[in-house]
N, C-alpha and C positions, 0 to 999 in steps of 0.2 A: 478311187475306182469302185464302181458299184459291183456287187457280188451276187450271183444267182446260184442258188443250190438246186441241182437237178437230182432228185431221188427217184430212181427208176430201176426195175428189175432187169430190163434189157439194156446191157451195157452199150451195144452198138447204137441203139436208138438214143440213149442219153448222150453219147458222143456226138451224134449228128446234131442234136439240139445245141449242145455246147459249142460245136464248131461254128454254128451260125452266129452265136452271141459273141464268141471270142473274136470272130472276124471283124466285128465293129467296135471292139474295145472293152467289152464286159469281162470281168473275171468270173469264172465258173468253178464250182465244186461239184463233183458227181459222187453219188452214193448209190450202190446197188441194193441197199436195204440190208436187213439183218442176214447174217450167215447162219447156217445150221448151228444150233437148234432153233433158229429163227427168233432169237431174242434180240431186242433192240434196247440200247441204253435209254432212249426216250421213254419206253414202256416201263423200264425198271426203276429209273430215278426221276423221270420227268424233265430231263435235261439232255440236249444234244449239242455238242460243241460245233457241229457243222451248221446248224441253223442259227447259232449265235452270230456267225460272221456274215449272214445273208441279208440282202436288201429285198429279195424276192425269192419265193419258193415255187419250184415246178415239181409236181409229184405225179407218179404213176398212181391212178386212182385205185388200183388193186394191190398196192404195196401194203402189207400188213406185218406187224410184229407181235410177239407174244410177251406177256409180262410174267412175273414170278409165279403167278397162280395159273399160268397157261391159258390166259384169256387173250383172244385176238383183239388187236387194236388197228384201226385205220391210221397209218402214219400221217397221212394228209390231214386228217381231222385232229389228231393229237398235236401235230406241229402248228397247225393253224390256231388252235386254242392257246398254245404256249406263246405264240407270236401274233397276237390280234392286230398288231400294227403293220404286218407285212402282207403284201398281195400274195395270193395263192392261185397258181395256174395248174390245171389238170391236163396231162398229156398222155396220149396212148398212140400206138401204131395202128393204122387202118382207119377206115371210114366209120365202122360200127362203134357207137358209143357204148362203153361197158355199163352195165346196170349200176355199178358202184358210184358212178358220177352223180346220179340223182340223189342217192343216199348221202353223199358228201355235201352236195349243194343244199340239202335240207338242213344239215347240221352247221354248215359254214356258208351262209348266203353270199359272202363276198367272193367265194371261189368262182373262178372263171375257166371256161374251156380254153386251152392254149390254141392260138391261131395256127392252123396248118400253113396258111399262106403268107402270114406276116408276123411271125413270132418276134422278130427284132422290133418292129413297129409297136407291137403290143407291149413289150417290155419297156421300151422307150417311153411310151405313154404312161405306164404305171409307176416307174421309178426315175424317169429322166434319162438323159444321156450318160454314158460312162464318164466319170470325171477324168480330168487330165485331157491330153490331146485326143480328139476323136479321130479314129481311124477312118479313112475314106470308105464310104458305104459302097460296097461292091455287091451287086445283086447276084453275080455269078458265083461268088464265094458264099454269100449268106444264104442263098436259096438253091444252090446246086443245080 
């Protein structure tokens, strides 16, 4: 089964994205990002056990973590650098694109904006169908 990591500060938004993918058979892992004091294991040691299990990454473009020297890191950029073989999608709530998207795309050219209208199709195109039996594709569940 293919696994998608969704790292987003807004738990309800991450849950909505996850529900669309789970409805068609993908496994999802959600991460709200670092908790106060906003330290992230990726920034401290360069490794995150959640990304190791992923076939595709979906990140909040404004999700940051701080290292031991209190320097801010874009977790999307750091995770993309650690996993150059994985597709990276950037997702946010609302129509207005955050300024951080352009900065991330400048550092990670393969990063893509997550499709608001067909996230499942986009994921399918990037990593293929979920392995094992494919759940019937239901638009009403996948796209609410």
